[in-house]
C-alpha angles and dihedrals in degrees: 000000000000134000125211139168104247124178088337094309128112101236128187117195117203120217110272093020118116108253122223106276141166092290090051092055092045090054093047092050092048097054122106104200125178133187093257096054121119097209131202126185115195115202096018097180108175090354104244094135091049091049091051092059100032095102096034104055128067093233130007127202126175130188137184132172088225117082089205090057091049090052090045093053092046092051092049093048091051094044090054095043092244101116099101109103094009126113124193121190140168113251141145099241107304095334094117094062127087116224090259093068107097132182134189095208126033122176134184133180093193134190095269107168123104119248115270139171096264119092128205137168088253099054089113088062097040111036113076097183137291092312095026093240102080098087093047093049091049089050093051093051091050096041096053089059089060098043124106119225107281090021123139136227121200122191135169120236136179132216086230085080135043102282091176091063090055092049089050091052089051092050092047087055091056098259126141105226131213137158105252096186142339141195133194116223122187093267105023147016117237125197137187110224119205120204120190122196 
């Protein structure tokens, strides 16, 4: 376990939990959050994205399929005095929510890399399927069912996968798609896609 000062927050990262990285910061900087938003972060990891909107949105919910990540996010919210009004639960994507649960802003920094022969302790947070797009496409199809009219979805994608197939899935789900931000790293370009219903 390690603790760091990150974007002004005191953040602890548990072993096996995806640490805040370039894609995390790109997502945070791309978000347009207002005081009426009912916000959901899918795949909250250590909770930095959730912390960054905790005092901006009307209601904040975070989920992760990893119990360690749920505990990690809770600890970081409490440590930074941001827990009031936040809810953190264990869920595989949006599987824990009934159809009546609706959000105006849903974000996901998914595992977006294609499967390869190398194995690491963070594969669960990095590998998005054989092609790298499967997890993101499943998220989009679930998220749009929980989005209010005019609501927004933000998701991180990489040029190491087929970004066009993700954009197509968003369009097929009735979303208007735009690139909210992008960054070139030495080996890939990452983008944050915004879909508006």
